[in-house]
N, C-alpha and C positions, 0 to 999 in steps of 0.2 A: 357397751357401748354407751356415751360419755351422756351426761344428761343436757339435756337444750338449753343453751346458752342465753343467760337472761340481757336483758331490752339494755339495762344499768353498763354491763359487763362490753357486750357489745358495742357498744358507744363511745366506753372508753377505747377498745382498742380500736374502734373507727380513727379517733379525736390521735393517739401515739404516733398512729400510721402518717397520719397527719390525710387522709382522703376522707374529700369531701361530695358524699353522695348524694343521687335521689331518691326520695325516697323508693322508685323502683329498684335500686339496684344495690341498696338497702333491703329488701327483702329478696333478693335473689341471695344476693351473696350471703344472707342467713342461713337459707334453705340448704346450705352449703356447709352450712358449720361440723354440723353434728359427722360429716366425713369427715371431714379432713381431720379434727382431732381424733377420731380414729384413727387415718393413716397416722398422724404423730405417735401413736401412743403406739402400733405394733416396728413402726420403725427402729421406736426407743429403744427395741428388746434389744437382749446382747442375740447374737446369732453366730452359728459356725462357721471356718470357712467355706463348707459346701454351701453354702448360701449364696455366693461370689457369684460374680460368672467370672466364666475363663478367661485369664489374658492372655493367652497365648491356643490356635488352633492351631491341630496336626495336619492339614492337607498332602494326600499323595501325587504324584507329579498324575495322574490320570485323572485327580481332582480336576488339575488346573483347566 
């Protein structure tokens, strides 16, 4: 699990994104930062082709 973001880094990222949030909005956003970082870590890992959804579907006539 990624380490929790510190206040200085959080404020820097908000400023860089051009966001001006209220203290309540900042607190709410900060609660999901760890989950977003974990998701980004999983997405960046190489995966095989079986991880991709099927681009076509084989329906039989009776399925339609």
